[in-house]
N, C-alpha and C positions, 0 to 999 in steps of 0.2 A: 092377216096375221098368218105365218107359218109357223111351224113349229118342227123341232128335227130333236135326234135322242143324241145323247153320246153315249158313244162305246165305251166297253170297259179301261180302253187302251185312253180315253179321253179325247179320241176323234169324232169329230163332226164334218157334218155333211154339209154343205151350201147347197141350198136346192137350184138346179138348173136355172130359174126365172133371175136369181140373184146373182148366180155367175156370168152371164149371160149378158144382163144389166151393169156391170160391171168390168164386163168384157176379161174374166178371170180367163186362165189356162192352167194347165198343168204345168209347175213350175215359178208361176206367179209368187211375188213375194205382196205379204199382207202385212198391215201395222193390227195391234190392237190396242185398245184403248177403256179403261175400265173410269165411267162416270156415274157414281154413285151404285146404284144397281142396277145400271144397263152399260154391256160391255159392244164397244161401237169398234165395227172391223173396216177398215179401208185401204183399199189397193194400192200400193205404193208405186209412185211414177217409175217408171223405165226408166237407165241412164244412160241408154242406148239406142240407137235404132233397131226397130224390129219390123219382120213382115208380117201382115194381116191378109184376111179376105177382105177383100173391095167388094162394091156391090152387084158384082155379076160373078162374083170368087174368084175374080184376080187377085194375084200377089199385089199387095201396096206396101212400098217401104213407106213406116210412119217416125218422124223426128224424135227424141225425146220432148217434153214441156220444160221451160224455164231455160235460165239464161247460157248462153254457151261455153264451154270451159277453156 
């Protein structure tokens, strides 16, 4: 289990290990849900295609999940 400290501004740093597991990058949106005494953080699915780094570092265009508009 990992722990983090909340700053005086109410900010929390998500450890690198978790950011990588969720593929979070600067500017990504996340949703927060309170379940009892637990705070759940979930990555919101982007609604548009975006570029990510592929297996060999090359850019790859990834389409959004879900039904097409």
